[in-house]
N, C-alpha and C positions, 0 to 999 in steps of 0.2 A: 220472473217465472212464477213466484208465489201468487201473484194477482190473477194470472190466467188460470193456474191450477185451481184456485179457490172459486173462480167464476164457473169453470167447467164442473167442478164438484157440485156446487149449488144448483146449477142448471140441470145436470143429469138427475140429481135426486128429485128436484121439483117436477121435472117432466117424466120421471119414472122410466128413464132410459138406461140400458145396460151396454157395456163396452167389453170387447175382447181385443187383445193386441198380439200381433205376430211381428217379432223384431229380429233383424239380423245384425246389421252393423252397430246398432245402438245397444245391443246385448242386455236388454231389460230396462234401460234408462227411462224410456217413455212410460212404461208400466210403473216404474218406481215413482215418477212424478205424479201419476194419477193416484197412487196409493199414499201420497204424502199426508193427507188429512184424514182424521178419524171419520169413520162412516163410509169409507170408500168401498167397503164390501157390499154396499147397497147397489152399486153400479158396475164395479170392476169384477167381471166373471172369470176371466182367464188371461194369462200372459204366457206366451211361448217364445223362447229364444231359439230360433232355427238358423244357426250360423252356417252350417254346411248345406250344400245342395241336397245331400242325402236326407238331411233332417227336413228340408223344405218339401221333398218328395214324400217321405214316409209319414211325417207327422201332420203336415199341412195339406197333403194331397196335391201338390203342384206337379203337373206332369213333367217328366224328364225332357220330353220333346219341346215343351214350352221354354224350359231353361236353355236347352241346346239351341233353339231357334233365336231367342231374344237375349240370352244371358241372364244370370241371376239378378243382375242390377239392371232392371228394365221396368217400364210402366206396366207391362203385361204381367210380370211376376208380382210386383207390388200389389196390383189390383186383385190378382188371384189370392194372394196372401190375406188381404183384407177381407175378401168375400168368404174364403174358406174358414178363417178363424171365427168370423161372425157366425157362420153356420155350425161349426164344430161346438162352439160355446152356447149356441142358442141365444146370442146377444142381438140387440137392436142395431149395434154399430160395430164394425170391425176396422182395425187399423193395421196396415202392412207397411213395414219399413225395410228397405234393402239398399245397401250402398257400399262404397269403398271408403273406409275411414282413414286408411293409410297407416304409415307413410309409404307402404309398398302396395302393389296390387293394381295400380292404375294403368290405363292404356291411353293411347292418343285419342280414341273415340270416347273412352270413359275414364277421365283422369281421376286421381285421388280427390275426394270431396264430392264425387257424383253420388247422389242419393235420390232414390225414388220413394215417394210416400203416397199411400192411398188410404182414403177413408171411405168405407162403404156402408150405406144404410139401405133399408128396403127400397126407398123411393128416390134416393139421390146418392151421388158419389163424387169424389174428387180424387184425381191422381195427377201428381206433378213430379217433374224432375228438377232437382236443385244442384247447384255447384257451390259447395261451401268451401271456404278457405281456412287455412290454419292447421293446427296440430290435430292429431287423432282425437284427442279429448274434445277439442273445439268442434270438430265435425260431428262427433257423437252428440254433444250437447245441443248444437244448432239443429240437428236432425230431430231430436226428441222434442225440442221446443216447437219446431215447425209442425210436427205431427199434432201437437196440442192445439196450435193455432188453426189447423185445418179441421180438427174435431170441433173446435169452438164455432167455426164457420158453419158446419153442418147442423149443429144443435141449436144455433141461434136463429135459424130460419123458421 
């Protein structure tokens, strides 16, 4: 995890890119990984933990109708989280993470471990659904790490 965080840190500073993060199931873990190295204030503008649907609506501007139609754990909501946090912070890149870390809360359609991660930049974006296995802690860690890998993919192009 340290190697990818260091690579992202150096690349963001070198390219003078900024990032903002909106997290739900990871509860700030992705933001924490980005802030691990000294100098992260050069690129990390804002981190928001929007755990509840109300927080997603009020703070991130996610329409209640979008959540009602697709569910809070959906590509549509993750993509909107990423885009809205990017806009809110005035960042070059936004990251949105929403999922079901467990051990409760899963359904047949969206079992525990279902996580949607989006990374949005002005000219490109990525949005994926994952199914991570393991404990709540493991799902959160895997989600945060995967968000960094998607960020790395965006900034390495």
